[in-house]
Structure formats: structure tokens, C-alpha cells
mmCIF file of the N, C-alpha and C atoms, coordinates in Angstrom:
data_MODEL
# 
_entry.id   MODEL 
# 
loop_
_atom_site.group_PDB 
_atom_site.id 
_atom_site.type_symbol 
_atom_site.label_atom_id 
_atom_site.label_alt_id 
_atom_site.label_comp_id 
_atom_site.label_asym_id 
_atom_site.label_entity_id 
_atom_site.label_seq_id 
_atom_site.pdbx_PDB_ins_code 
_atom_site.Cartn_x 
_atom_site.Cartn_y 
_atom_site.Cartn_z 
_atom_site.occupancy 
_atom_site.B_iso_or_equiv 
_atom_site.pdbx_formal_charge 
_atom_site.auth_seq_id 
_atom_site.auth_comp_id 
_atom_site.auth_asym_id 
_atom_site.auth_atom_id 
_atom_site.pdbx_PDB_model_num 
ATOM 1   N N  . UNK A 1 1  ? 0.910  -1.327  -0.116  1.00 0.00 ? 1  UNK A N  1 
ATOM 2   C CA . UNK A 1 1  ? -0.413 0.058   -0.249  1.00 0.00 ? 1  UNK A CA 1 
ATOM 3   C C  . UNK A 1 1  ? 1.445  0.828   -0.225  1.00 0.00 ? 1  UNK A C  1 
ATOM 4   N N  . UNK A 1 2  ? 0.551  2.334   -0.775  1.00 0.00 ? 2  UNK A N  1 
ATOM 5   C CA . UNK A 1 2  ? 1.774  3.479   -0.922  1.00 0.00 ? 2  UNK A CA 1 
ATOM 6   C C  . UNK A 1 2  ? 0.751  4.334   -0.632  1.00 0.00 ? 2  UNK A C  1 
ATOM 7   N N  . UNK A 1 3  ? 0.679  5.320   1.016   1.00 0.00 ? 3  UNK A N  1 
ATOM 8   C CA . UNK A 1 3  ? 0.048  6.817   1.053   1.00 0.00 ? 3  UNK A CA 1 
ATOM 9   C C  . UNK A 1 3  ? 0.501  7.486   0.435   1.00 0.00 ? 3  UNK A C  1 
ATOM 10  N N  . UNK A 1 4  ? -0.116 9.287   -0.030  1.00 0.00 ? 4  UNK A N  1 
ATOM 11  C CA . UNK A 1 4  ? 0.558  9.796   -0.121  1.00 0.00 ? 4  UNK A CA 1 
ATOM 12  C C  . UNK A 1 4  ? 0.083  10.896  1.371   1.00 0.00 ? 4  UNK A C  1 
ATOM 13  N N  . UNK A 1 5  ? 1.915  11.823  2.159   1.00 0.00 ? 5  UNK A N  1 
ATOM 14  C CA . UNK A 1 5  ? 1.062  12.361  2.559   1.00 0.00 ? 5  UNK A CA 1 
ATOM 15  C C  . UNK A 1 5  ? 1.972  14.312  2.554   1.00 0.00 ? 5  UNK A C  1 
ATOM 16  N N  . UNK A 1 6  ? 1.316  14.982  2.767   1.00 0.00 ? 6  UNK A N  1 
ATOM 17  C CA . UNK A 1 6  ? 2.237  16.540  2.703   1.00 0.00 ? 6  UNK A CA 1 
ATOM 18  C C  . UNK A 1 6  ? 3.403  16.935  2.800   1.00 0.00 ? 6  UNK A C  1 
ATOM 19  N N  . UNK A 1 7  ? 3.891  17.157  1.801   1.00 0.00 ? 7  UNK A N  1 
ATOM 20  C CA . UNK A 1 7  ? 5.300  17.629  3.130   1.00 0.00 ? 7  UNK A CA 1 
ATOM 21  C C  . UNK A 1 7  ? 5.619  18.473  3.427   1.00 0.00 ? 7  UNK A C  1 
ATOM 22  N N  . UNK A 1 8  ? 4.501  19.738  3.666   1.00 0.00 ? 8  UNK A N  1 
ATOM 23  C CA . UNK A 1 8  ? 4.520  21.042  4.013   1.00 0.00 ? 8  UNK A CA 1 
ATOM 24  C C  . UNK A 1 8  ? 4.735  20.709  5.654   1.00 0.00 ? 8  UNK A C  1 
ATOM 25  N N  . UNK A 1 9  ? 5.174  21.378  6.474   1.00 0.00 ? 9  UNK A N  1 
ATOM 26  C CA . UNK A 1 9  ? 4.842  21.405  7.705   1.00 0.00 ? 9  UNK A CA 1 
ATOM 27  C C  . UNK A 1 9  ? 3.518  22.157  8.175   1.00 0.00 ? 9  UNK A C  1 
ATOM 28  N N  . UNK A 1 10 ? 2.625  21.244  9.102   1.00 0.00 ? 10 UNK A N  1 
ATOM 29  C CA . UNK A 1 10 ? 0.896  21.937  9.047   1.00 0.00 ? 10 UNK A CA 1 
ATOM 30  C C  . UNK A 1 10 ? 1.016  22.754  10.124  1.00 0.00 ? 10 UNK A C  1 
ATOM 31  N N  . UNK A 1 11 ? 2.039  22.383  11.677  1.00 0.00 ? 11 UNK A N  1 
ATOM 32  C CA . UNK A 1 11 ? 2.110  22.910  12.246  1.00 0.00 ? 11 UNK A CA 1 
ATOM 33  C C  . UNK A 1 11 ? 1.482  22.270  13.502  1.00 0.00 ? 11 UNK A C  1 
ATOM 34  N N  . UNK A 1 12 ? 1.068  21.407  13.086  1.00 0.00 ? 12 UNK A N  1 
ATOM 35  C CA . UNK A 1 12 ? 0.370  20.122  13.847  1.00 0.00 ? 12 UNK A CA 1 
ATOM 36  C C  . UNK A 1 12 ? 1.027  18.792  13.406  1.00 0.00 ? 12 UNK A C  1 
ATOM 37  N N  . UNK A 1 13 ? 0.699  17.483  14.297  1.00 0.00 ? 13 UNK A N  1 
ATOM 38  C CA . UNK A 1 13 ? 1.200  15.918  14.018  1.00 0.00 ? 13 UNK A CA 1 
ATOM 39  C C  . UNK A 1 13 ? 0.293  15.331  12.866  1.00 0.00 ? 13 UNK A C  1 
ATOM 40  N N  . UNK A 1 14 ? 0.793  14.654  11.595  1.00 0.00 ? 14 UNK A N  1 
ATOM 41  C CA . UNK A 1 14 ? -0.157 14.186  10.870  1.00 0.00 ? 14 UNK A CA 1 
ATOM 42  C C  . UNK A 1 14 ? -1.603 13.119  12.194  1.00 0.00 ? 14 UNK A C  1 
ATOM 43  N N  . UNK A 1 15 ? -1.887 12.810  10.850  1.00 0.00 ? 15 UNK A N  1 
ATOM 44  C CA . UNK A 1 15 ? -3.301 12.547  10.978  1.00 0.00 ? 15 UNK A CA 1 
ATOM 45  C C  . UNK A 1 15 ? -3.698 11.800  10.174  1.00 0.00 ? 15 UNK A C  1 
ATOM 46  N N  . UNK A 1 16 ? -4.778 10.572  10.424  1.00 0.00 ? 16 UNK A N  1 
ATOM 47  C CA . UNK A 1 16 ? -5.775 9.855   9.015   1.00 0.00 ? 16 UNK A CA 1 
ATOM 48  C C  . UNK A 1 16 ? -5.786 10.749  7.663   1.00 0.00 ? 16 UNK A C  1 
ATOM 49  N N  . UNK A 1 17 ? -6.793 12.121  8.685   1.00 0.00 ? 17 UNK A N  1 
ATOM 50  C CA . UNK A 1 17 ? -6.628 12.721  7.628   1.00 0.00 ? 17 UNK A CA 1 
ATOM 51  C C  . UNK A 1 17 ? -5.889 13.449  6.073   1.00 0.00 ? 17 UNK A C  1 
ATOM 52  N N  . UNK A 1 18 ? -4.697 13.390  6.596   1.00 0.00 ? 18 UNK A N  1 
ATOM 53  C CA . UNK A 1 18 ? -3.740 14.153  6.158   1.00 0.00 ? 18 UNK A CA 1 
ATOM 54  C C  . UNK A 1 18 ? -3.461 12.774  5.117   1.00 0.00 ? 18 UNK A C  1 
ATOM 55  N N  . UNK A 1 19 ? -3.876 11.265  5.018   1.00 0.00 ? 19 UNK A N  1 
ATOM 56  C CA . UNK A 1 19 ? -3.061 10.181  4.577   1.00 0.00 ? 19 UNK A CA 1 
ATOM 57  C C  . UNK A 1 19 ? -4.014 10.309  2.955   1.00 0.00 ? 19 UNK A C  1 
ATOM 58  N N  . UNK A 1 20 ? -3.548 9.567   2.386   1.00 0.00 ? 20 UNK A N  1 
ATOM 59  C CA . UNK A 1 20 ? -4.333 9.042   1.081   1.00 0.00 ? 20 UNK A CA 1 
ATOM 60  C C  . UNK A 1 20 ? -3.746 8.003   0.167   1.00 0.00 ? 20 UNK A C  1 
ATOM 61  N N  . UNK A 1 21 ? -5.111 7.125   -0.142  1.00 0.00 ? 21 UNK A N  1 
ATOM 62  C CA . UNK A 1 21 ? -4.193 5.915   -0.333  1.00 0.00 ? 21 UNK A CA 1 
ATOM 63  C C  . UNK A 1 21 ? -3.830 6.400   -1.959  1.00 0.00 ? 21 UNK A C  1 
ATOM 64  N N  . UNK A 1 22 ? -2.731 6.608   -1.961  1.00 0.00 ? 22 UNK A N  1 
ATOM 65  C CA . UNK A 1 22 ? -2.159 5.955   -3.823  1.00 0.00 ? 22 UNK A CA 1 
ATOM 66  C C  . UNK A 1 22 ? -2.048 5.207   -4.443  1.00 0.00 ? 22 UNK A C  1 
ATOM 67  N N  . UNK A 1 23 ? -1.620 3.769   -4.435  1.00 0.00 ? 23 UNK A N  1 
ATOM 68  C CA . UNK A 1 23 ? -2.259 2.548   -4.447  1.00 0.00 ? 23 UNK A CA 1 
ATOM 69  C C  . UNK A 1 23 ? -2.134 1.350   -3.549  1.00 0.00 ? 23 UNK A C  1 
ATOM 70  N N  . UNK A 1 24 ? -2.551 0.188   -4.542  1.00 0.00 ? 24 UNK A N  1 
ATOM 71  C CA . UNK A 1 24 ? -3.128 -1.209  -3.443  1.00 0.00 ? 24 UNK A CA 1 
ATOM 72  C C  . UNK A 1 24 ? -2.638 -1.847  -4.092  1.00 0.00 ? 24 UNK A C  1 
ATOM 73  N N  . UNK A 1 25 ? -1.704 -2.697  -4.078  1.00 0.00 ? 25 UNK A N  1 
ATOM 74  C CA . UNK A 1 25 ? -1.375 -3.946  -4.537  1.00 0.00 ? 25 UNK A CA 1 
ATOM 75  C C  . UNK A 1 25 ? -1.388 -5.518  -3.642  1.00 0.00 ? 25 UNK A C  1 
ATOM 76  N N  . UNK A 1 26 ? -1.774 -6.157  -4.462  1.00 0.00 ? 26 UNK A N  1 
ATOM 77  C CA . UNK A 1 26 ? -1.805 -7.724  -4.307  1.00 0.00 ? 26 UNK A CA 1 
ATOM 78  C C  . UNK A 1 26 ? -0.726 -8.475  -4.788  1.00 0.00 ? 26 UNK A C  1 
ATOM 79  N N  . UNK A 1 27 ? 0.429  -9.250  -4.630  1.00 0.00 ? 27 UNK A N  1 
ATOM 80  C CA . UNK A 1 27 ? 0.883  -10.298 -4.847  1.00 0.00 ? 27 UNK A CA 1 
ATOM 81  C C  . UNK A 1 27 ? 1.673  -11.825 -4.763  1.00 0.00 ? 27 UNK A C  1 
ATOM 82  N N  . UNK A 1 28 ? 1.269  -12.323 -5.077  1.00 0.00 ? 28 UNK A N  1 
ATOM 83  C CA . UNK A 1 28 ? 1.934  -13.865 -4.349  1.00 0.00 ? 28 UNK A CA 1 
ATOM 84  C C  . UNK A 1 28 ? 3.326  -13.505 -3.637  1.00 0.00 ? 28 UNK A C  1 
ATOM 85  N N  . UNK A 1 29 ? 4.579  -13.374 -4.098  1.00 0.00 ? 29 UNK A N  1 
ATOM 86  C CA . UNK A 1 29 ? 5.217  -12.420 -3.023  1.00 0.00 ? 29 UNK A CA 1 
ATOM 87  C C  . UNK A 1 29 ? 5.695  -10.609 -4.106  1.00 0.00 ? 29 UNK A C  1 
ATOM 88  N N  . UNK A 1 30 ? 6.713  -10.734 -2.785  1.00 0.00 ? 30 UNK A N  1 
ATOM 89  C CA . UNK A 1 30 ? 7.797  -9.369  -3.686  1.00 0.00 ? 30 UNK A CA 1 
ATOM 90  C C  . UNK A 1 30 ? 8.903  -9.165  -3.586  1.00 0.00 ? 30 UNK A C  1 
ATOM 91  N N  . UNK A 1 31 ? 9.155  -8.992  -3.950  1.00 0.00 ? 31 UNK A N  1 
ATOM 92  C CA . UNK A 1 31 ? 10.744 -8.617  -4.014  1.00 0.00 ? 31 UNK A CA 1 
ATOM 93  C C  . UNK A 1 31 ? 11.747 -7.087  -4.551  1.00 0.00 ? 31 UNK A C  1 
ATOM 94  N N  . UNK A 1 32 ? 12.132 -6.732  -4.555  1.00 0.00 ? 32 UNK A N  1 
ATOM 95  C CA . UNK A 1 32 ? 12.795 -5.178  -4.667  1.00 0.00 ? 32 UNK A CA 1 
ATOM 96  C C  . UNK A 1 32 ? 12.677 -4.158  -6.122  1.00 0.00 ? 32 UNK A C  1 
ATOM 97  N N  . UNK A 1 33 ? 12.312 -5.773  -6.749  1.00 0.00 ? 33 UNK A N  1 
ATOM 98  C CA . UNK A 1 33 ? 12.105 -5.350  -8.308  1.00 0.00 ? 33 UNK A CA 1 
ATOM 99  C C  . UNK A 1 33 ? 9.952  -4.664  -8.928  1.00 0.00 ? 33 UNK A C  1 
ATOM 100 N N  . UNK A 1 34 ? 9.054  -6.067  -8.156  1.00 0.00 ? 34 UNK A N  1 
ATOM 101 C CA . UNK A 1 34 ? 8.112  -5.664  -7.906  1.00 0.00 ? 34 UNK A CA 1 
ATOM 102 C C  . UNK A 1 34 ? 7.869  -4.487  -7.081  1.00 0.00 ? 34 UNK A C  1 
ATOM 103 N N  . UNK A 1 35 ? 8.423  -3.830  -6.332  1.00 0.00 ? 35 UNK A N  1 
ATOM 104 C CA . UNK A 1 35 ? 7.882  -3.088  -4.932  1.00 0.00 ? 35 UNK A CA 1 
ATOM 105 C C  . UNK A 1 35 ? 7.864  -1.756  -5.629  1.00 0.00 ? 35 UNK A C  1 
ATOM 106 N N  . UNK A 1 36 ? 9.259  -2.357  -6.634  1.00 0.00 ? 36 UNK A N  1 
ATOM 107 C CA . UNK A 1 36 ? 10.380 -1.086  -7.005  1.00 0.00 ? 36 UNK A CA 1 
ATOM 108 C C  . UNK A 1 36 ? 9.262  -0.316  -8.183  1.00 0.00 ? 36 UNK A C  1 
ATOM 109 N N  . UNK A 1 37 ? 8.763  -1.489  -9.090  1.00 0.00 ? 37 UNK A N  1 
ATOM 110 C CA . UNK A 1 37 ? 7.791  -1.380  -9.769  1.00 0.00 ? 37 UNK A CA 1 
ATOM 111 C C  . UNK A 1 37 ? 6.666  -1.056  -9.874  1.00 0.00 ? 37 UNK A C  1 
ATOM 112 N N  . UNK A 1 38 ? 6.002  -1.139  -8.774  1.00 0.00 ? 38 UNK A N  1 
ATOM 113 C CA . UNK A 1 38 ? 4.490  -0.539  -7.996  1.00 0.00 ? 38 UNK A CA 1 
ATOM 114 C C  . UNK A 1 38 ? 4.995  1.113   -7.423  1.00 0.00 ? 38 UNK A C  1 
ATOM 115 N N  . UNK A 1 39 ? 6.589  1.954   -6.537  1.00 0.00 ? 39 UNK A N  1 
ATOM 116 C CA . UNK A 1 39 ? 6.185  2.902   -6.994  1.00 0.00 ? 39 UNK A CA 1 
ATOM 117 C C  . UNK A 1 39 ? 6.014  3.605   -8.079  1.00 0.00 ? 39 UNK A C  1 
ATOM 118 N N  . UNK A 1 40 ? 6.978  2.956   -9.088  1.00 0.00 ? 40 UNK A N  1 
ATOM 119 C CA . UNK A 1 40 ? 7.092  3.767   -9.710  1.00 0.00 ? 40 UNK A CA 1 
ATOM 120 C C  . UNK A 1 40 ? 5.675  4.069   -10.515 1.00 0.00 ? 40 UNK A C  1 
ATOM 121 N N  . UNK A 1 41 ? 4.245  3.037   -10.859 1.00 0.00 ? 41 UNK A N  1 
ATOM 122 C CA . UNK A 1 41 ? 3.126  3.005   -11.301 1.00 0.00 ? 41 UNK A CA 1 
ATOM 123 C C  . UNK A 1 41 ? 2.743  4.091   -10.467 1.00 0.00 ? 41 UNK A C  1 
ATOM 124 N N  . UNK A 1 42 ? 2.691  4.291   -8.585  1.00 0.00 ? 42 UNK A N  1 
ATOM 125 C CA . UNK A 1 42 ? 1.748  4.931   -7.917  1.00 0.00 ? 42 UNK A CA 1 
ATOM 126 C C  . UNK A 1 42 ? 2.309  6.019   -8.353  1.00 0.00 ? 42 UNK A C  1 
ATOM 127 N N  . UNK A 1 43 ? 4.115  6.851   -8.438  1.00 0.00 ? 43 UNK A N  1 
ATOM 128 C CA . UNK A 1 43 ? 4.563  7.800   -8.882  1.00 0.00 ? 43 UNK A CA 1 
ATOM 129 C C  . UNK A 1 43 ? 3.697  8.353   -10.603 1.00 0.00 ? 43 UNK A C  1 
ATOM 130 N N  . UNK A 1 44 ? 3.609  7.512   -11.374 1.00 0.00 ? 44 UNK A N  1 
ATOM 131 C CA . UNK A 1 44 ? 2.939  7.576   -12.521 1.00 0.00 ? 44 UNK A CA 1 
ATOM 132 C C  . UNK A 1 44 ? 1.384  7.962   -12.506 1.00 0.00 ? 44 UNK A C  1 
ATOM 133 N N  . UNK A 1 45 ? 0.811  7.627   -11.597 1.00 0.00 ? 45 UNK A N  1 
ATOM 134 C CA . UNK A 1 45 ? -0.695 8.067   -11.060 1.00 0.00 ? 45 UNK A CA 1 
ATOM 135 C C  . UNK A 1 45 ? -0.817 9.340   -10.716 1.00 0.00 ? 45 UNK A C  1 
ATOM 136 N N  . UNK A 1 46 ? 0.353  10.083  -10.310 1.00 0.00 ? 46 UNK A N  1 
ATOM 137 C CA . UNK A 1 46 ? 0.437  10.948  -9.268  1.00 0.00 ? 46 UNK A CA 1 
ATOM 138 C C  . UNK A 1 46 ? 0.499  11.828  -10.447 1.00 0.00 ? 46 UNK A C  1 
ATOM 139 N N  . UNK A 1 47 ? 1.499  11.907  -10.465 1.00 0.00 ? 47 UNK A N  1 
ATOM 140 C CA . UNK A 1 47 ? 1.605  12.656  -11.618 1.00 0.00 ? 47 UNK A CA 1 
ATOM 141 C C  . UNK A 1 47 ? 3.312  13.274  -11.174 1.00 0.00 ? 47 UNK A C  1 
ATOM 142 N N  . UNK A 1 48 ? 4.106  12.556  -10.233 1.00 0.00 ? 48 UNK A N  1 
ATOM 143 C CA . UNK A 1 48 ? 5.638  13.194  -9.799  1.00 0.00 ? 48 UNK A CA 1 
ATOM 144 C C  . UNK A 1 48 ? 6.061  12.519  -8.863  1.00 0.00 ? 48 UNK A C  1 
ATOM 145 N N  . UNK A 1 49 ? 7.389  12.158  -8.866  1.00 0.00 ? 49 UNK A N  1 
ATOM 146 C CA . UNK A 1 49 ? 8.409  11.559  -8.402  1.00 0.00 ? 49 UNK A CA 1 
ATOM 147 C C  . UNK A 1 49 ? 8.139  11.753  -6.677  1.00 0.00 ? 49 UNK A C  1 
ATOM 148 N N  . UNK A 1 50 ? 8.085  10.783  -5.484  1.00 0.00 ? 50 UNK A N  1 
ATOM 149 C CA . UNK A 1 50 ? 8.053  11.586  -3.716  1.00 0.00 ? 50 UNK A CA 1 
ATOM 150 C C  . UNK A 1 50 ? 9.675  11.906  -3.418  1.00 0.00 ? 50 UNK A C  1 
ATOM 151 N N  . UNK A 1 51 ? 9.131  13.074  -2.847  1.00 0.00 ? 51 UNK A N  1 
ATOM 152 C CA . UNK A 1 51 ? 10.311 13.691  -1.962  1.00 0.00 ? 51 UNK A CA 1 
ATOM 153 C C  . UNK A 1 51 ? 10.870 12.578  -1.077  1.00 0.00 ? 51 UNK A C  1 
ATOM 154 N N  . UNK A 1 52 ? 10.047 12.280  -0.803  1.00 0.00 ? 52 UNK A N  1 
ATOM 155 C CA . UNK A 1 52 ? 10.567 11.230  0.639   1.00 0.00 ? 52 UNK A CA 1 
ATOM 156 C C  . UNK A 1 52 ? 9.694  10.063  0.532   1.00 0.00 ? 52 UNK A C  1 
ATOM 157 N N  . UNK A 1 53 ? 10.506 8.165   0.879   1.00 0.00 ? 53 UNK A N  1 
ATOM 158 C CA . UNK A 1 53 ? 10.346 7.571   0.564   1.00 0.00 ? 53 UNK A CA 1 
ATOM 159 C C  . UNK A 1 53 ? 10.847 6.952   2.133   1.00 0.00 ? 53 UNK A C  1 
ATOM 160 N N  . UNK A 1 54 ? 9.420  6.357   2.608   1.00 0.00 ? 54 UNK A N  1 
ATOM 161 C CA . UNK A 1 54 ? 9.107  5.067   4.147   1.00 0.00 ? 54 UNK A CA 1 
ATOM 162 C C  . UNK A 1 54 ? 8.909  3.844   3.506   1.00 0.00 ? 54 UNK A C  1 
ATOM 163 N N  . UNK A 1 55 ? 9.967  2.685   4.437   1.00 0.00 ? 55 UNK A N  1 
ATOM 164 C CA . UNK A 1 55 ? 9.452  1.344   3.874   1.00 0.00 ? 55 UNK A CA 1 
ATOM 165 C C  . UNK A 1 55 ? 9.713  1.055   5.528   1.00 0.00 ? 55 UNK A C  1 
ATOM 166 N N  . UNK A 1 56 ? 8.800  0.162   5.403   1.00 0.00 ? 56 UNK A N  1 
ATOM 167 C CA . UNK A 1 56 ? 8.839  -0.973  6.843   1.00 0.00 ? 56 UNK A CA 1 
ATOM 168 C C  . UNK A 1 56 ? 10.538 -1.886  6.851   1.00 0.00 ? 56 UNK A C  1 
ATOM 169 N N  . UNK A 1 57 ? 11.309 -0.956  6.052   1.00 0.00 ? 57 UNK A N  1 
ATOM 170 C CA . UNK A 1 57 ? 12.361 -2.155  5.919   1.00 0.00 ? 57 UNK A CA 1 
ATOM 171 C C  . UNK A 1 57 ? 12.767 -3.079  5.506   1.00 0.00 ? 57 UNK A C  1 
ATOM 172 N N  . UNK A 1 58 ? 11.140 -3.472  4.517   1.00 0.00 ? 58 UNK A N  1 
ATOM 173 C CA . UNK A 1 58 ? 11.129 -5.198  4.269   1.00 0.00 ? 58 UNK A CA 1 
ATOM 174 C C  . UNK A 1 58 ? 13.208 -5.469  4.108   1.00 0.00 ? 58 UNK A C  1 
ATOM 175 N N  . UNK A 1 59 ? 13.163 -7.367  4.705   1.00 0.00 ? 59 UNK A N  1 
ATOM 176 C CA . UNK A 1 59 ? 14.446 -7.569  3.994   1.00 0.00 ? 59 UNK A CA 1 
ATOM 177 C C  . UNK A 1 59 ? 14.612 -7.437  2.108   1.00 0.00 ? 59 UNK A C  1 
ATOM 178 N N  . UNK A 1 60 ? 13.537 -7.391  1.761   1.00 0.00 ? 60 UNK A N  1 
ATOM 179 C CA . UNK A 1 60 ? 13.350 -7.205  0.307   1.00 0.00 ? 60 UNK A CA 1 
ATOM 180 C C  . UNK A 1 60 ? 13.521 -6.462  -0.255  1.00 0.00 ? 60 UNK A C  1 
ATOM 181 N N  . UNK A 1 61 ? 13.659 -5.144  0.259   1.00 0.00 ? 61 UNK A N  1 
ATOM 182 C CA . UNK A 1 61 ? 14.672 -3.614  -0.796  1.00 0.00 ? 61 UNK A CA 1 
ATOM 183 C C  . UNK A 1 61 ? 16.024 -3.146  -0.143  1.00 0.00 ? 61 UNK A C  1 
ATOM 184 N N  . UNK A 1 62 ? 16.501 -4.173  0.610   1.00 0.00 ? 62 UNK A N  1 
ATOM 185 C CA . UNK A 1 62 ? 17.701 -3.718  0.781   1.00 0.00 ? 62 UNK A CA 1 
ATOM 186 C C  . UNK A 1 62 ? 18.831 -4.405  0.018   1.00 0.00 ? 62 UNK A C  1 
# 
């Protein structure tokens, strides 16, 4: 699942109302290539690359 949140400081902590679901995908298994492909698709759908990426640090992304 790919979420988008504003990068500009809102003067308060982020909450659920600040997050937008950009992409949700299911796969039999994930690796660096398939995760990257899905992130690139989400970027194309939004129209720009992310300023920051935060992941769950899964071993497939290292």
C-alpha cells in the first residue's frame, strides 16, 4: 500500500485525515523489482516522484 502525505509542515502532528491512499496492490510474493515497479506506477498515477520514501525496511528492499 502506498500512502501520500503533505510534505509541508502543518504545524501539528500528522493524522489519518492527512493521508491519501495512492496505490494498493496484491502479489503472491514481493521482491525489490516488483516493489519498485509498483512504486513507479503510483508515481506515474500521481504525476510526480515522491520527495521522501519511508518503508517498513523489509529485507527484500535492502
